[in-house]
C-alpha positions in Angstrom: 103.4 58.3 117.7 105.1 59.3 114.5 107.2 62.2 113.3 106.1 64.3 110.3 108.5 63.5 107.5 109.5 67.0 106.5 109.9 70.2 108.6 106.9 72.4 108.7 108.9 75.5 107.8 111.8 76.4 105.6 113.7 78.2 108.3 114.6 75.0 110.2 113.4 71.8 111.8 110.9 71.7 114.7 112.0 69.9 117.8 110.4 66.7 119.1 107.8 67.2 121.8 108.3 67.3 125.5 106.8 64.5 127.6 104.0 66.9 128.7 102.9 67.6 125.2 103.0 64.0 124.2 101.1 63.0 127.3 98.4 65.5 126.5 98.1 64.3 123.0 97.7 60.6 124.0 95.3 61.4 126.8 93.0 63.5 124.6 93.1 61.1 121.7 92.4 57.9 123.7 88.6 58.3 123.8 88.5 59.1 120.1 90.6 56.1 119.2 88.1 53.9 121.1 85.0 55.4 119.4 83.5 52.9 117.0 82.0 55.6 114.9 85.5 57.1 114.2 87.5 54.6 112.0 90.7 56.7 112.2 92.2 60.1 113.1 95.4 62.0 112.9 96.3 64.8 115.4 99.3 67.1 115.4 100.1 69.6 118.1 102.8 72.2 118.4 103.9 74.5 121.1 107.1 76.7 121.5 108.8 75.0 118.5 108.1 71.5 119.7 105.7 69.0 118.0 104.0 65.7 118.4 101.9 63.7 116.0 99.6 60.8 116.6 97.9 58.7 113.9 95.3 56.1 115.0 92.9 53.8 113.3 92.5 53.1 109.6 92.0 55.1 106.4 89.3 52.7 105.2 87.4 50.1 107.1 87.2 47.9 104.0 91.0 47.7 103.6 92.3 48.3 107.1 95.2 50.5 105.8 96.7 52.5 108.7 96.5 56.2 109.1 99.6 58.3 108.7 100.5 62.0 109.0 100.4 62.1 105.1 96.9 60.7 104.7 94.7 63.0 102.7 91.3 64.1 104.3 88.4 66.2 103.1 88.6 69.3 105.4 85.3 70.9 104.5 84.8 74.4 105.8 88.5 74.8 106.8 88.7 75.6 103.1 87.2 79.0 103.9 90.4 80.1 105.6 92.3 79.3 102.4 89.9 81.3 100.3 90.2 84.3 102.7 94.0 84.0 102.4 93.7 83.9 98.7 91.7 87.2 98.8 94.5 88.7 101.0 97.2 87.6 98.5 95.3 89.1 95.5 94.6 92.3 97.4 98.3 92.6 98.1 99.0 92.3 94.4 96.2 94.9 93.7 94.3 92.4 91.5 91.2 93.0 93.7 90.5 95.3 96.6 88.9 94.4 99.9 86.2 97.0 99.5 85.3 96.0 95.9 81.5 95.4 95.7 80.8 92.0 94.4 79.1 93.3 91.2 82.5 94.6 90.2 83.6 91.0 89.6 80.4 89.4 88.4 80.3 88.5 84.7 79.6 91.5 82.5 76.9 89.8 80.5 74.0 87.5 81.3 73.9 88.2 85.1 71.3 90.7 86.2 72.5 93.0 89.0 70.7 92.8 92.3 68.8 96.0 93.1 68.4 97.9 96.3 71.0 98.7 98.9 74.7 98.7 98.1 76.0 95.2 97.4 78.4 93.4 99.9 82.1 93.7 99.4 84.7 91.0 99.0 85.8 91.7 102.6 82.3 91.2 103.9 82.1 87.9 102.1 85.4 86.8 103.8 84.3 87.9 107.3 80.7 86.5 107.0 79.3 90.0 107.4 77.6 90.3 104.0 74.3 89.2 105.4 73.9 86.3 103.1 72.1 83.1 103.9 74.0 80.0 104.8 73.3 78.3 101.5 72.4 79.8 98.1 68.9 79.6 96.8 68.3 76.6 94.6 71.2 74.4 96.0 69.0 72.0 97.8 66.7 71.6 94.7 69.7 71.1 92.5 71.2 68.5 94.8 68.1 66.4 94.7 68.7 62.8 95.8 72.4 63.6 96.3 71.7 66.1 99.1 73.3 63.9 101.8 75.8 62.0 99.6 77.3 64.9 97.4 75.3 68.1 97.8 77.6 70.6 96.0 78.6 68.6 92.9 76.0 69.9 90.5 75.9 73.5 91.6 77.5 75.4 88.7 78.7 78.9 88.3 75.5 79.7 86.4 73.5 78.6 89.4 75.6 80.7 91.6 75.3 83.8 89.5 71.5 83.4 89.3 71.3 83.1 93.1 73.4 86.2 93.4 71.2 88.1 91.0 68.2 87.4 93.3 69.9 88.8 96.4 68.1 91.5 98.3 71.1 93.3 99.9 70.8 94.6 103.4 71.9 98.2 104.1 75.5 98.2 105.4 74.4 99.2 108.9 72.2 96.1 109.2 74.9 93.6 108.1 76.1 91.5 111.1 78.1 88.4 111.3 76.2 85.5 109.8 78.1 82.3 108.8 77.6 81.7 105.1 78.8 78.9 102.8 77.1 80.9 100.0 79.2 83.9 100.7 82.6 82.2 100.9 81.8 80.0 97.8 80.8 83.2 95.9 84.1 84.8 97.0 86.1 81.9 95.7 84.3 82.1 92.3 84.7 85.9 92.1 88.4 85.6 92.8 88.7 82.9 90.1 86.9 85.2 87.7 89.1 88.2 88.5 92.2 86.2 87.9 90.9 84.3 84.9 92.1 81.0 86.5 90.0 78.1 87.9 89.9 78.2 91.7 91.9 75.0 92.2 94.8 76.2 90.0 94.6 79.7 91.4 94.8 78.5 95.0 97.7 76.2 94.2 99.6 79.0 92.5 99.0 81.8 95.0 98.8 79.9 98.3 99.7 76.2 98.4 103.0 76.3 96.5 104.4 79.4 98.2 103.7 77.7 101.6 105.2 74.4 100.5 101.9 72.5 100.9 102.6 69.9 98.3 100.0 67.4 99.5 97.1 69.8 99.5 94.6 70.1 96.6 91.4 71.9 95.9 90.2 69.9 93.0 86.5 69.5 92.6 86.9 65.7 92.0 87.5 62.9 94.5 91.1 62.5 95.5 93.2 59.5 94.7 92.3 56.6 96.9 95.8 55.4 97.5 96.6 58.3 99.7 93.1 59.3 100.9 91.1 58.6 104.0 87.7 57.1 103.0 84.9 59.1 104.6 82.5 57.3 107.0 79.2 58.0 108.6 78.1 55.9 111.5 81.2 53.7 110.9 80.1 52.9 107.3 82.0 54.1 104.2 80.4 57.0 102.2 81.3 58.7 98.9 83.6 61.7 98.9 82.1 65.2 98.3 82.8 67.0 95.1 82.5 70.6 94.2 81.9 72.9 91.2 81.2 76.6 91.7 81.3 76.5 95.5 84.8 75.1 95.7 86.0 78.1 97.8 83.7 77.0 100.6 84.7 73.4 101.0 86.8 71.7 98.3 90.2 71.5 99.8 91.7 68.2 100.8 94.9 68.1 102.9 97.0 66.2 105.4 97.9 66.8 109.0 101.5 67.4 107.9 100.5 70.1 105.4 98.1 71.7 107.8 100.8 72.1 110.4 102.9 73.8 107.8 99.8 76.0 107.2 99.5 76.9 110.9 103.2 77.4 111.3 103.0 80.0 108.4 100.4 81.8 110.4 102.5 81.7 113.6 105.6 83.0 111.7 104.4 84.9 108.7 107.7 86.6 108.4 109.3 83.3 107.4 107.1 83.0 104.3 106.6 84.7 101.0 103.0 85.5 102.0 103.8 87.5 105.1 101.6 90.6 104.5 98.6 88.4 103.4 99.0 86.1 106.4 99.1 89.0 108.8 96.1 90.5 107.1 94.0 87.4 107.8 94.7 87.7 111.6 93.8 91.4 111.8 90.8 91.7 114.1 88.3 94.2 112.9 86.2 96.5 115.1 83.3 94.1 114.9 85.5 91.3 116.2 85.7 89.4 112.8 88.8 88.2 110.9 89.3 87.1 107.3 88.2 83.5 107.3 89.1 82.5 110.9 87.0 82.4 114.0 88.7 84.5 116.7 88.5 84.9 120.5 90.7 86.7 123.0 90.8 84.5 126.1 93.0 85.3 129.1 95.2 87.6 127.0 95.7 85.0 124.2 94.5 85.4 120.7 92.9 82.1 119.5 92.2 81.5 115.8 90.4 78.4 114.7 88.0 76.8 112.2 86.2 73.5 111.9 85.1 71.6 108.9 82.8 68.7 108.0 81.8 66.8 104.9 79.6 63.7 104.5 82.4 61.5 105.9 85.1 63.6 107.4 85.6 66.2 110.2 88.4 68.7 110.8 89.6 71.1 113.5 92.5 73.5 112.9 93.6 76.2 115.4 96.6 78.3 116.3 97.6 80.9 118.9 100.4 83.3 118.0 100.8 84.4 121.6 101.9 80.9 122.8 103.3 79.7 119.4 100.8 76.8 119.7 98.8 75.0 117.0 96.5 72.0 116.7 95.3 70.0 113.7 92.9 67.1 114.1 91.5 65.2 111.1 89.2 62.2 111.2 87.4 60.1 108.6 84.1 60.3 110.4 81.2 62.6 109.5 80.1 65.3 112.0 77.4 64.0 114.4 75.4 65.4 117.3 78.0 64.1 119.7 80.8 65.9 117.8 83.6 63.7 119.3 86.2 65.0 116.9 85.5 68.7 117.4 85.3 68.2 121.1 88.7 66.5 121.1 90.1 69.3 118.9 89.0 72.0 121.3 90.4 70.1 124.3 93.7 69.7 122.6 93.7 73.4 121.6 93.0 74.4 125.2 95.9 72.1 126.4 98.3 73.6 123.9 97.4 77.2 124.6 96.9 77.1 128.4 98.8 73.9 129.4 97.3 70.5 130.2 
């Protein structure tokens, strides 16, 4: 058990956990710590202003360096919640509008406009209701032999615009929730285009620095090895994923400490400089969707969560404003059919929200 070195929020320190919260954390993490396919993991839980953190295993099986709350992990699709929050911050500044059709922010020259029904809006991209496929056309072909090892590295903005030009938009009344890496990656690129700033720098300026997330990055390149968890698949080291045009769908790398600051900001938006935007991402629309987050109302509690996976890491992040509870679980093991990391994350989330 270790304490996170800095308070999650600017308004004051968080108290150490009760024995009940610590016991739940140790109980749920024990099977994961014993799993030979999971070299290491870091879990952080919070409820009613109290927190507990548990780091287990190693960052890299080759070096044996121990995990800490400040170890950097690839968080995969949890990135999508950051891109949705970025949309909300830019909408608050009137740089873009939620109901802007995507062609309003496509390059003026060299990108044919899709024909047919009205194009999806930025909000529809952020809520996965744009009707887009999971992956853009041409990505698998572009990845080639790197499909398993680094599938997004060679997919450029030109590839993305061409795939967008080939869209056959569905009429608005036929657009239903359909999870799309294509859509969220496109959203990140369009926001970058609208601001005239590369996505990593834009996210750092509008979201990461205001929230005090100093150990979180969205660079398309591999993170520095001295602070990073090495990804593993089947217990064996694998290369990190890198990103180009689809950075908004999966490029963020973060720590358990920073992600608890992130969830704390969602639990207490009023204590941050991004209060309106954070509140906007939690607003449940008539179709049940939110900006970026998965949402369910269970036993009167609003649960928000997202999972993420890359070629060598798995992440679970969830929070519940009604119980002031949050869970972060990061592991340097690729998703598998057994999904031990996601299963443990869900169990911890249930314990935090409803009690062990």
